[in-house]
C-alpha positions in Angstrom: 42.5 226.0 24.2 43.9 228.5 21.8 47.4 227.2 20.8 48.8 230.8 20.7 47.4 231.8 24.0 49.9 229.8 26.1 53.0 227.6 25.6 52.0 223.9 25.3 53.6 220.8 24.0 52.1 217.8 22.3 53.9 214.4 22.7 53.4 210.8 21.4 54.4 208.1 24.0 55.5 204.7 22.8 54.3 203.2 26.1 52.3 204.2 29.1 55.4 203.8 31.3 56.7 206.9 29.7 54.4 208.9 32.0 54.2 208.4 35.7 50.9 207.0 37.1 50.0 210.0 39.2 50.1 212.4 36.2 48.0 210.1 34.0 45.5 209.2 36.8 45.0 212.8 37.6 43.4 213.1 34.2 41.8 209.7 34.0 40.4 209.7 37.5 39.7 206.6 39.5 36.0 206.0 38.6 36.8 203.9 35.5 39.3 201.1 36.2 40.1 200.6 32.6 41.5 204.1 32.2 43.8 203.6 35.2 47.5 203.8 34.6 47.8 200.4 36.3 45.4 198.8 34.0 47.1 200.1 30.8 50.5 199.3 32.2 49.5 195.7 32.9 48.3 195.3 29.3 51.6 196.5 27.9 54.1 195.2 30.4 52.6 191.6 30.4 52.8 191.5 26.6 49.0 191.5 25.9 49.4 194.8 24.0 52.5 195.0 21.9 53.5 195.9 18.3 53.8 192.1 17.7 50.2 191.7 18.6 49.0 194.5 16.4 48.6 197.0 19.3 51.4 199.6 19.2 50.9 202.3 21.9 51.0 205.9 20.7 49.4 207.6 23.6 48.8 211.3 23.0 49.7 213.8 25.8 49.5 217.5 26.0 51.3 219.5 28.7 51.9 223.2 29.3 55.6 223.1 28.3 56.7 222.9 31.8 55.5 219.3 32.4 52.0 220.1 33.8 49.6 217.8 32.2 46.7 219.4 30.4 45.1 216.5 28.3 45.8 213.0 27.1 44.2 210.1 25.3 45.0 206.4 25.1 46.0 205.8 21.4 47.3 202.7 19.5 48.5 202.0 16.1 46.5 199.0 15.0 47.6 196.4 12.4 44.1 194.8 12.4 40.6 195.2 13.9 40.6 192.5 16.5 39.9 193.2 20.1 37.9 196.4 19.4 34.2 195.3 19.3 33.4 198.0 16.9 33.4 196.1 13.6 35.0 197.7 10.5 36.1 194.6 8.7 33.9 195.5 5.8 35.6 198.9 5.5 39.0 197.2 5.4 37.8 194.7 2.7 36.6 197.7 0.6 39.9 199.4 0.9 41.6 196.2 -0.2 39.3 195.7 -3.2 40.3 199.2 -4.3 44.1 198.6 -4.0 44.4 200.7 -0.9 45.7 199.9 2.6 43.4 200.3 5.5 46.0 199.1 8.0 47.7 200.4 10.0 45.1 202.6 11.5 44.8 204.7 14.6 42.5 203.9 17.5 41.6 205.6 20.7 40.3 202.8 22.9 40.8 200.6 25.8 42.1 197.3 24.4 39.7 194.4 24.5 37.3 196.4 26.6 33.9 197.3 24.9 33.0 199.7 27.8 31.8 203.3 27.3 34.0 205.9 29.1 36.1 209.1 28.8 38.5 208.9 25.9 39.6 212.5 25.7 41.2 213.1 29.2 41.5 216.6 30.7 43.0 218.1 33.8 40.4 219.4 36.4 41.9 222.9 36.2 41.6 223.5 32.4 38.7 224.3 30.0 37.8 220.8 29.0 36.2 221.4 25.7 39.1 223.5 24.5 41.6 220.9 25.5 39.6 218.1 24.0 39.5 220.2 20.8 43.3 220.3 20.8 43.6 216.5 21.4 41.2 216.0 18.3 43.4 218.3 16.2 46.6 216.5 17.3 45.3 213.1 16.7 44.1 214.0 13.2 47.4 215.6 12.4 49.3 212.6 13.6 47.2 210.3 11.4 47.7 212.5 8.4 51.4 213.0 9.0 51.9 209.2 9.3 49.9 208.4 6.2 47.4 206.4 8.1 43.9 205.6 6.6 41.9 206.6 9.7 41.4 207.4 13.4 38.7 205.8 15.4 37.4 206.6 18.9 35.6 203.7 20.5 32.9 204.0 23.1 33.2 207.7 24.0 30.5 209.2 26.4 27.8 211.4 24.9 29.5 214.7 25.5 32.7 213.7 23.9 30.9 212.0 20.9 29.1 215.3 20.3 32.3 217.2 20.2 33.9 214.6 17.9 30.9 214.9 15.7 31.2 218.7 15.6 34.9 218.3 14.5 33.8 216.3 11.5 34.1 212.7 12.7 31.5 210.2 11.6 29.5 208.8 14.5 28.4 205.2 14.5 25.7 203.7 16.6 25.4 200.2 18.2 23.6 198.5 21.0 24.5 196.7 24.2 22.3 195.4 27.0 22.7 196.9 30.5 21.0 196.3 33.9 19.8 199.3 36.0 19.4 199.3 39.7 16.1 200.7 40.8 17.0 200.8 44.5 16.1 197.0 45.0 16.8 195.9 48.4 17.0 192.2 47.4 17.1 189.9 44.3 13.5 189.0 45.0 12.4 192.6 44.9 14.1 192.9 41.5 12.2 189.8 40.3 9.0 191.2 41.6 9.1 193.7 38.7 8.9 190.9 36.2 5.8 189.5 34.6 4.8 186.2 36.3 6.0 184.1 33.4 9.5 185.7 33.2 9.8 185.6 37.0 9.1 181.9 37.1 11.7 181.2 34.4 14.4 183.2 36.3 13.7 181.4 39.5 13.8 178.1 37.8 17.2 178.8 36.3 18.5 179.8 39.6 16.9 176.7 41.3 18.6 174.3 38.9 22.0 175.6 39.6 21.4 175.3 43.4 19.8 171.8 43.2 22.9 170.7 41.3 24.9 171.5 44.5 26.8 174.4 42.9 27.8 177.2 45.3 29.5 180.6 44.6 32.5 182.3 46.2 33.2 186.0 45.8 36.8 186.9 45.7 38.7 190.1 45.1 42.0 190.4 43.2 44.2 190.4 46.3 42.5 187.3 47.6 43.3 185.1 44.7 46.5 183.0 45.1 48.7 181.7 42.3 47.3 178.2 42.0 43.7 179.4 41.9 44.5 181.9 39.2 46.0 179.0 37.2 42.6 177.1 37.5 40.5 180.2 36.7 42.7 181.2 33.8 42.2 177.8 32.3 38.5 178.3 32.2 38.9 181.7 30.7 41.3 180.5 28.0 38.9 177.6 27.1 36.2 179.9 26.2 38.4 181.4 23.5 39.8 178.0 22.3 36.3 176.7 21.9 35.8 179.5 19.2 39.1 178.8 17.6 40.9 181.9 19.0 43.8 182.6 21.3 43.0 184.4 24.5 43.5 188.2 24.4 44.9 188.3 27.8 47.5 186.1 29.4 47.9 184.7 33.0 50.5 187.3 33.9 48.0 190.1 33.2 45.4 188.7 35.7 48.0 188.1 38.3 49.3 191.6 37.7 46.0 193.4 37.7 44.8 191.4 40.8 47.8 193.0 42.7 47.7 196.4 41.1 44.0 197.0 41.4 42.9 194.5 44.1 39.4 196.0 44.9 38.6 196.8 41.2 38.8 193.1 40.2 36.2 190.7 41.5 35.5 187.0 40.5 32.7 184.7 41.2 33.9 181.2 41.5 31.3 178.5 41.0 32.2 175.3 43.0 30.9 171.8 43.1 31.9 170.8 46.6 35.4 172.3 47.1 36.2 172.0 43.3 36.1 175.1 41.1 34.0 174.5 38.0 33.5 177.9 36.5 34.4 181.5 36.8 33.1 185.0 35.8 35.5 187.8 36.1 34.2 191.3 36.8 35.6 194.9 37.2 34.0 197.4 39.6 33.8 201.1 38.9 32.5 203.9 41.1 28.8 203.0 40.4 29.1 200.3 37.7 29.8 196.6 37.7 31.5 195.4 34.4 31.2 191.7 33.4 34.1 190.9 31.2 35.1 187.2 31.1 33.7 183.7 31.6 34.7 180.1 31.4 33.6 176.7 32.7 35.1 173.3 33.1 32.0 171.5 32.0 28.3 171.8 30.8 25.9 172.6 33.6 22.4 173.6 33.1 21.8 177.5 33.5 25.3 177.9 35.0 26.3 180.6 32.5 23.2 182.6 33.3 23.7 182.3 37.0 27.5 182.9 37.1 27.7 185.8 34.6 24.3 187.6 35.2 22.3 186.7 38.3 25.5 186.7 40.5 26.4 190.1 39.1 23.0 191.5 39.8 23.1 190.1 43.3 26.4 191.9 43.8 25.1 195.2 42.4 22.0 195.0 44.8 24.3 194.2 47.8 26.8 197.0 47.1 24.3 199.6 45.8 25.8 199.8 42.4 23.8 201.7 39.9 24.4 199.8 36.7 25.7 196.4 35.4 27.3 196.2 31.9 27.8 192.6 31.2 29.7 193.0 27.9 28.7 193.0 24.2 25.9 191.6 22.3 23.5 188.8 23.6 19.7 189.1 23.3 19.5 186.2 25.8 20.4 188.9 28.4 17.0 190.6 27.9 14.7 188.0 29.5 17.0 188.2 32.5 16.5 192.0 33.1 18.9 193.7 30.8 17.6 196.4 28.5 18.9 197.9 25.2 21.5 200.7 25.6 23.0 202.6 22.8 26.8 203.0 22.4 28.8 205.3 20.1 32.0 205.3 18.1 33.6 208.2 16.1 35.6 207.8 13.0 37.9 210.1 11.0 38.5 208.7 7.5 41.4 210.4 5.5 40.1 209.5 2.0 37.2 211.7 1.1 35.6 209.2 -1.1 35.6 206.5 1.5 34.5 209.1 4.2 31.4 210.0 2.2 30.5 206.4 1.7 31.0 205.5 5.3 29.1 208.5 6.6 26.1 207.4 4.4 26.4 203.9 5.7 26.7 205.0 9.4 23.4 207.0 9.0 21.5 204.1 7.5 23.0 201.8 10.2 22.0 204.1 13.0 18.3 204.0 11.9 18.5 200.2 11.9 20.0 200.1 15.3 17.3 202.4 16.7 14.7 200.1 15.1 16.3 197.1 16.6 16.5 198.6 20.0 12.7 199.5 19.9 11.9 196.0 18.8 13.9 194.4 21.5 12.5 196.7 24.1 9.1 195.2 23.5 10.5 191.9 24.9 11.9 193.1 28.3 10.6 191.0 31.2 9.3 193.9 33.3 5.6 194.9 34.0 4.4 197.5 31.6 4.7 200.2 34.1 6.2 203.4 32.5 7.5 204.6 35.7 9.3 201.3 36.6 10.8 201.1 33.1 12.1 204.7 33.0 15.9 204.6 32.6 
């Protein structure tokens, strides 16, 4: 988009509520629940994302001067690096050691959500690459004008990452573990692709849960009443408290999102008799299941694996979903059918000296990540059938 070719206007919004849902969702689409206006609004309006919590909304939008949306990006002024899942704490420490301020910084991301997806949003009727270029220019200008140390784009898709790199941003590589549906017609058909040893282990894990008398109930957001939300939220919060942290999300958020996106939110409730004992909270996209949160009220053998992974795989097979992304990290996912998947982030660093050092670090880190993914890939549970393993 040539700025001189047609009138346009760039604006910074201090809240997603400053733009109507229809206009935002026309750019974001509905395939990715985390980009939906309803999701971002729930984060802000229930107090999970606020200036007080270190997430100050600064959403960037471009229109044609007459109000027709051309492009947008979710954007936040960050006072820390928590809730991002792309770890730059060492960079912040290096700034501090040199007497410089790393915070606040600018971040394009979905708060608390390490899921790859579109970050530079464009209207269907525009030249996407040109509008994305204008978004990149505007974000860098805003960071520079505000005297910020940096701008970071977390988990963009490959095409957008390539354009960010071409614009001079530093790409950083990381690894998650995803499950891919090969058209399985049952869980047993999925397990049939395992080696005998790994198949026996997975069946034993599932059997232990069943023999303990634990059953599972699948509920969507609109089917969960207030008392049950309170029980499930206590499980979720306990997971954070066990690690010495406060939960990122509050009960009001889950109630709100269950109403706003009732078919995009799904929970698996583990019960012993009628009593809920654990929960896994998922979000559903157009072709992907996203595992996000888990919690339990006690210690039950193999319950985590069953609730968070096997129940999710079962759901994907039943619904014909192509992929299951269960969250960050965790080599323990590999024996259960998840394989390494590369993720990307992009970073604009204002200080040229730090930019050069970080660029060199990112290149070395990327080589290490590739070596790690290759090494982990040697331990997947599948038969060594190249056709079966092809992603």
